[in-house]
MIKOLVEX-978585 format. One line per 2 residues: number of its first residue (from 1); their letters; for each residue x, y, z of N, C-alpha, C. Coordinates in Angstrom, 3 decimals. Example, Ala and Ser with C-alpha at 12.3 -4.5 7.8 and 13.67 -1.06 7.14 Angstrom:
! residues 2
1	AS	13.190/-5.690/7.800/12.300/-4.500/7.800/13.200/-3.300/7.800 | 12.850/-2.250/7.080/13.670/-1.060/7.140/12.900/0.030/7.870;
//
This chain:
! residues 62
1	MT	106.999/98.421/93.631/106.162/98.150/92.506/104.827/98.841/92.778 | 104.300/99.510/91.767/103.013/100.181/91.894/102.069/99.668/90.822;
3	LS	100.854/99.403/91.229/99.799/98.964/90.318/98.628/99.912/90.497 | 98.122/100.457/89.394/96.966/101.343/89.474/96.021/101.058/88.325;
5	DD	94.776/101.514/88.478/93.779/101.336/87.424/92.908/102.579/87.330 | 91.963/102.554/86.414/91.051/103.684/86.245/89.613/103.276/86.548;
7	GP	89.461/102.281/87.405/88.143/101.768/87.776/87.446/102.645/88.801 | 86.497/102.073/89.532/85.699/102.849/90.481/86.443/103.239/91.761;
9	GL	87.639/102.739/91.964/88.401/103.083/93.164/88.087/102.159/94.325 | 88.651/102.491/95.455/88.479/101.685/96.665/87.280/102.188/97.459;
11	PA	86.617/101.292/98.175/85.504/101.742/99.016/85.995/102.629/100.163 | 85.137/103.505/100.616/85.481/104.382/101.740/85.888/103.532/102.945;
13	GF	86.960/103.933/103.588/87.417/103.225/104.775/88.146/101.924/104.495 | 88.531/101.674/103.247/89.215/100.430/102.903/90.516/100.310/103.687;
15	DP	90.733/99.156/104.284/91.948/98.877/105.054/92.449/97.497/104.657 | 93.605/97.406/103.982/94.122/96.102/103.563/94.281/95.122/104.722;
17	DL	94.597/95.633/105.904/94.781/94.749/107.064/93.475/94.082/107.479 | 92.362/94.666/107.127/91.060/94.094/107.484/90.386/93.375/106.316;
19	AR	91.005/93.441/105.140/90.424/92.805/103.956/90.379/91.293/104.140 | 89.325/90.683/103.657/89.148/89.246/103.834/89.508/88.450/102.583;
21	GL	89.796/89.143/101.485/90.121/88.453/100.238/91.469/87.747/100.303 | 91.539/86.590/99.692/92.768/85.795/99.712/93.915/86.535/99.028;
23	GM	93.648/87.180/97.904/94.698/87.885/97.176/95.340/88.977/98.013 | 94.522/89.766/98.704/95.050/90.842/99.543/95.847/90.268/100.704;
25	QI	95.392/89.182/101.286/96.116/88.550/102.381/97.475/88.031/101.916 | 97.519/87.451/100.728/98.788/86.954/100.188/99.753/88.107/99.958;
27	CL	99.266/89.214/99.388/100.124/90.392/99.166/100.694/90.908/100.480 | 99.866/91.018/101.493/100.326/91.501/102.793/101.364/90.561/103.411;
29	IY	101.110/89.274/103.346/102.030/88.294/103.923/103.393/88.361/103.246 | 103.415/88.361/101.909/104.696/88.416/101.197/105.430/89.720/101.479;
31	AR	104.722/90.830/101.481/105.380/92.118/101.747/105.999/92.118/103.140 | 105.287/91.631/104.110/105.806/91.626/105.487/106.954/90.641/105.665;
33	QM	106.886/89.495/104.984/107.975/88.524/105.083/109.275/89.100/104.536 | 109.167/90.035/103.595/110.355/90.637/102.996/110.644/92.010/103.591;
35	SG	110.181/92.231/104.816/110.409/93.493/105.538/109.938/94.702/104.742 | 108.844/94.543/104.024/108.291/95.617/103.212/106.918/96.030/103.700;
37	GL	106.171/96.621/102.809/104.843/97.073/103.170/103.955/97.225/101.958 | 102.702/97.504/102.220/101.697/97.694/101.178/100.976/98.992/101.480;
39	DH	100.988/99.891/100.518/100.341/101.189/100.640/99.237/101.253/99.592 | 98.182/101.988/99.876/97.082/102.096/98.920/96.503/103.500/98.927;
41	GP	95.769/103.808/97.876/95.124/105.108/97.771/94.530/105.273/96.386 | 94.091/106.470/96.075/93.527/106.709/94.744/94.641/106.823/93.705;
43	SD	94.352/106.396/92.489/95.322/106.534/91.405/95.156/107.902/90.747 | 96.124/108.263/89.942/96.057/109.523/89.205/94.920/109.515/88.190;
45	RG	94.449/108.331/87.838/93.395/108.201/86.834/92.020/107.993/87.463 | 91.912/108.162/88.767/90.621/108.077/89.429/90.283/106.724/90.030;
47	GA	91.088/105.715/89.767/90.819/104.378/90.293/91.589/104.119/91.575 | 92.058/102.904/91.711/92.802/102.481/92.895/94.286/102.373/92.571;
49	RF	95.109/102.554/93.612/96.547/102.403/93.482/97.064/101.603/94.669 | 97.896/100.624/94.383/98.580/99.856/95.414/100.073/99.922/95.141;
51	RV	100.850/100.138/96.200/102.303/100.195/96.084/102.893/99.199/97.069 | 103.699/98.292/96.551/104.389/97.309/97.381/105.855/97.706/97.450;
53	TL	106.371/97.817/98.658/107.786/98.103/98.846/108.428/96.910/99.545 | 109.590/96.505/99.048/110.308/95.366/99.604/111.736/95.775/99.909;
55	ML	112.297/95.219/100.943/113.682/95.495/101.305/114.571/94.447/100.629 | 115.581/94.929/99.931/116.524/94.038/99.278/117.639/93.688/100.246;
57	DA	118.105/92.470/100.152/119.242/92.022/100.942/120.493/92.651/100.343 | 121.222/93.426/101.116/122.405/94.121/100.621/123.427/93.143/100.034;
59	AA	123.583/91.982/100.632/124.537/90.984/100.138/124.102/90.429/98.787 | 122.806/90.278/98.594/122.288/89.720/97.346/122.381/90.716/96.197;
61	SS	122.362/92.019/96.490/122.377/93.013/95.426/123.774/93.406/94.988 | 124.807/92.845/95.613/126.202/93.176/95.248/126.661/92.344/94.088;
//
């Protein structure tokens, strides 16, 4: 899942692992619990982009 905006973007040196906000911590925890990850960077529209990747259980997807 990817979420992006056209806002001011992320501050220089932004690191989700060091973020103190509750929302970012919840996103990181859920992504890691599901053997996934959280990637970030600039969006195509000049703002911020976050991409969450999750691993699906092969048995559940059959």
